[in-house]
Structures are given as structure tokens and as C-alpha cells.
MARLOKOL-256040 format. One record per atom (N, C-alpha, C, O): residue in three letters; x, y, z. Coordinates in steps of 0.001 Angstrom, whole numbers, padded with zeros to 6 digits, always signed. Layout:
<atoms>
AlaXYZ...
</atoms>
This chain:
<atoms>
Met+148534-149204-085998Met+148229-149387-084587Met+148500-148076-083846Met+149518-147421-084068Ser+147566-147706-082958Ser+147736-146455-082251Ser+147240-146543-080815Ser+146483-147439-080441Ile+147693-145584-080036Ile+147228-145416-078663Ile+146215-144286-078702Ile+146513-143198-079196Val+145020-144538-078184Val+143947-143545-078243Val+143456-143192-076847Val+143679-143925-075884Arg+142777-142042-076761Arg+142264-141546-075486Arg+140751-141422-075576Arg+140206-140917-076557Ala+140087-141895-074527Ala+138626-141782-074463Ala+138247-140791-073362Ala+138753-140870-072243Gly+137362-139871-073690Gly+136891-138888-072731Gly+135583-139269-072060Gly+135063-138524-071230Ser+135045-140448-072425Ser+133804-140933-071812Ser+133717-142442-072028Ser+134457-143006-072834Lys+132810-143085-071304Lys+132632-144527-071471Lys+132105-144843-072872Lys+132535-145812-073497Ala+131182-144029-073356Ala+130634-144249-074694Ala+131734-144174-075753Ala+131774-144984-076679Glu+132616-143203-075606Glu+133719-143078-076555Glu+134671-144272-076437Glu+135188-144757-077443Ala+134900-144746-075203Ala+135768-145907-074986Ala+135195-147142-075678Ala+135931-147896-076315Leu+133909-147346-075556Leu+133264-148496-076211Leu+133379-148403-077729Leu+133613-149406-078403Arg+133215-147205-078255Arg+133351-147001-079703Arg+134782-147298-080153Arg+134992-147937-081184Leu+135759-146833-079381Leu+137161-147049-079733Leu+137565-148511-079601Leu+138399-148993-080367Leu+136984-149222-078640Leu+137281-150649-078491Leu+136783-151450-079701Leu+137319-152515-080008Ala+135778-150941-080370Ala+135244-151618-081545Ala+135971-151207-082831Ala+135779-151818-083882Ala+136803-150168-082737Ala+137497-149658-083926Ala+138700-150533-084284Ala+139245-151238-083435Glu+139096-150475-085536Glu+140268-151205-086015Glu+141528-150387-085767Glu+141489-149157-085784Gly+142633-151063-085541Gly+143926-150404-085435Gly+144253-149797-084082Gly+145210-149030-083976Val+143489-150115-083048Val+143749-149572-081716Val+144659-150536-080961Val+144340-151716-080815Leu+145789-150029-080485Leu+146745-150824-079729Leu+146479-150700-078228Leu+146520-151688-077495Ala+146204-149464-077782Ala+145956-149207-076366Ala+144931-148088-076221Ala+144832-147200-077068Leu+144177-148151-075139Leu+143124-147176-074868Leu+143339-146596-073474Leu+143439-147333-072494Glu+143410-145274-073396Glu+143556-144588-072115Glu+142220-143970-071724Glu+141641-143196-072486Leu+141739-144311-070545Leu+140483-143759-070032Leu+140814-142448-069342Leu+141374-142445-068246Asp+140478-141349-069967Asp+140835-140023-069471Asp+139584-139238-069105Asp+139314-138174-069662Tyr+138821-139785-068156Tyr+137654-139080-067641Tyr+137495-139443-066162Tyr+137969-140487-065713Glu+136837-138587-065434Glu+136776-138664-063973Glu+136334-140019-063437Glu+136915-140512-062470Thr+135331-140624-064036Thr+134826-141904-063520Thr+135413-143105-064259Thr+134901-144219-064144Gly+136475-142880-065009Gly+137104-143952-065772Gly+137586-145101-064900Gly+137593-146252-065336Trp+137987-144796-063672Trp+138458-145857-062768Trp+137345-146865-062491Trp+137614-148044-062258Gln+136090-146397-062515Gln+134964-147301-062266Gln+134727-148245-063447Gln+134210-149348-063274Asp+135103-147808-064630Asp+134880-148591-065839Asp+136102-149397-066261Asp+136018-150212-067179Ala+137232-149179-065604Ala+138502-149762-066043Ala+138478-151293-066104Ala+138998-151871-067059Val+137893-151954-065123Val+137882-153422-065118Val+137010-153955-066252Val+137433-154822-067016Glu+135793-153432-066354Glu+134870-153874-067410Glu+135460-153634-068796Glu+135470-154536-069633Leu+135949-152420-069037Leu+136505-152097-070348Leu+137819-152837-070590Leu+138148-153178-071726Gly+138563-153080-069517Gly+139802-153847-069637Gly+139542-155261-070116Gly+140291-155794-070934Arg+138482-155866-069608Arg+138114-157225-070045Arg+137682-157234-071509Arg+138041-158137-072264Leu+136907-156221-071906Leu+136502-156119-073310Leu+137723-155907-074204Leu+137834-156496-075279Gly+138632-155056-073737Gly+139842-154788-074503Gly+140729-156013-074623Gly+141334-156251-075669Glu+140805-156783-073557Glu+141628-158000-073554Glu+141168-158976-074640Glu+141990-159621-075290Lys+139874-159077-074826Lys+139325-159962-075853Lys+139742-159539-077261Lys+139834-160364-078169Arg+139991-158234-077426Arg+140372-157706-078747Arg+141865-157439-078851Arg+142341-156973-079887Gly+142618-157732-077776Gly+144058-157483-077794Gly+144416-156025-077594Gly+145462-155567-078053Ile+143545-155292-076906Ile+143759-153860-076652Ile+144017-153650-075163Ile+143235-154087-074318Lys+145119-152979-074854Lys+145440-152668-073461Lys+144613-151448-073032Lys+144611-150426-073720Val+143913-151555-071901Val+143095-150454-071386Val+143661-150022-070043Val+143913-150854-069171Gln+143859-148718-069881Gln+144345-148218-068596Gln+143671-146897-068250Gln+143280-146129-069129Tyr+143543-146651-066951Tyr+142932-145418-066458Tyr+144016-144375-066262Tyr+145046-144655-065649Arg+143797-143200-066767Arg+144733-142091-066570Arg+144211-141250-065415Arg+143230-140521-065556Gly+144873-141359-064281Gly+144467-140562-063130Gly+144786-139097-063332Gly+145550-138732-064226Gln+144208-138280-062514Gln+144514-136856-062586Gln+145930-136628-062110Gln+146439-137358-061260Glu+146550-135628-062654Glu+147866-135267-062172Glu+147816-133853-061615Glu+147110-132988-062133Ser+148561-133639-060575Ser+148620-132323-059947Ser+150001-131726-060173Ser+151014-132418-060078Ile+150027-130441-060471Ile+151295-129754-060650Ile+151255-128449-059871Ile+150180-127906-059618Ala+152412-127950-059496Ala+152524-126656-058821Ala+153547-125819-059574Ala+154643-126293-059875Val+153199-124601-059872Val+154100-123685-060572Val+154128-122363-059818Val+153297-122104-058948Arg+155090-121545-060168Arg+155236-120261-059485Arg+154558-119096-060208Arg+154411-118015-059638Ser+154149-119309-061445Ser+153485-118221-062173Ser+152549-118787-063227Ser+152658-119946-063627Arg+151631-117943-063663Arg+150703-118331-064727Arg+151480-118629-066005Arg+151146-119557-066741Glu+152510-117844-066263Glu+153320-118028-067460Glu+154008-119391-067458Glu+154097-120046-068496Ala+154493-119815-066295Ala+155147-121123-066188Ala+154150-122239-066468Ala+154501-123241-067091Leu+152931-122078-066022Leu+151892-123078-066277Leu+151616-123191-067772Leu+151543-124295-068313Ile+151465-122056-068436Ile+151191-122048-069874Ile+152387-122601-070647Ile+152211-123399-071567Glu+153585-122191-070287Glu+154798-122645-070983Glu+155019-124149-070819Glu+155479-124809-071750Gly+154702-124685-069669Gly+154931-126096-069395Gly+153813-127007-069843Gly+153905-128223-069673Ser+152758-126449-070410Ser+151614-127243-070860Ser+151524-127205-072373Ser+150966-126260-072932Pro+152066-128223-073057Pro+152014-128208-074516Pro+150590-128253-075062Pro+150313-127674-076112Asn+149686-128935-074361Asn+148286-128994-074775Asn+147433-129045-073507Asn+147007-130126-073101Pro+147176-127901-072876Pro+146510-127888-071574Pro+145093-128456-071566Pro+144605-128832-070500Arg+144419-128533-072701Arg+143051-129042-072728Arg+142992-130555-072913Arg+141916-131140-072782Lys+144096-131194-073207Lys+144087-132615-073516Lys+143946-133490-072279Lys+143455-134614-072383Arg+144352-133019-071136Arg+144393-133853-069956Arg+143725-133163-068776Arg+143869-131951-068609Ser+143008-133903-067966Ser+142408-133300-066789Ser+143436-133293-065675Ser+144321-134148-065635Gly+143328-132354-064791Gly+144281-132293-063691Gly+144021-131101-062802Gly+143086-130331-063021Asn+144846-130962-061814Asn+144747-129852-060882Asn+146016-129032-060982Asn+147120-129575-060928Ala+145863-127733-061126Ala+147016-126847-061196Ala+146956-125882-060026Ala+145902-125331-059710Thr+148095-125687-059392Thr+148191-124766-058272Thr+149321-123802-058543Thr+150422-124212-058910Cys+149056-122532-058366Cys+150100-121528-058511Cys+150489-121060-057113Cys+149657-120536-056373Thr+151751-121250-056759Thr+152204-120886-055431Thr+152600-119427-055382Thr+153058-118860-056374Ala+152422-118832-054234Ala+152812-117433-054042Ala+153749-117342-052853Ala+153616-118080-051877Ser+154695-116428-052954Ser+155666-116249-051871Ser+156037-114786-051785Ser+156110-114098-052804Ser+156268-114309-050587Ser+156659-112913-050425Ser+158043-112666-051006Ser+158357-111537-051381Thr+158883-113707-051088Thr+160225-113519-051669Thr+160150-113369-053187Thr+161051-112788-053791Leu+159116-113872-053797Leu+158967-113735-055245Leu+158478-112337-055607Leu+158715-111873-056722Ala+157806-111665-054694Ala+157230-110362-054975Ala+158271-109243-054956Ala+157974-108124-055376Arg+159439-109511-054496Arg+160460-108452-054381Arg+161024-108032-055682Arg+161887-107154-055727
</atoms>
């Protein structure tokens, strides 16, 4: 049994039909629109379906962003790098 991530509705449907899926995370921009429909399909198969919203983070440097992201391509999100005159000294 595993928790899997879908990057599209088509992939989510394929994963819902697969064996050994415990939970499915909808990790695409319009996943919230599909969450109810796919949740009902998942419920019939005993699979928990949830939408992964975007997460926003703020860091002080590019290096901090890279260091704090174990797999930056795995998840969608917004990253902001803050700048301050006190940091430039």
C-alpha cells in the first residue's frame, strides 16, 4: 500500500485503477476542481483522495531556497526571496 501523487486528472484516474494505492494526492493546479469527483471514485475503491494546494515560502537567499528544498521539482508552489538593506552590509 502506498501514497501516490498525480500531476494530472488523467494520471489520477490511472492511479485510482491501480492496485496497492492507499491514498492519492492531486498535485496539479486544477486538482481542486476534480477533488470531489475523484474523491467519490476513490471512496468506492477505499482510496483517500486529497488536493494538495500550493504552498508559499519566503527565504532570504537563493542558497537557502535550494538548501531547504529536498526535491524542488516535486511540488508546485510560490517562492519569494526577500531583500533587505541590512542583509547587504
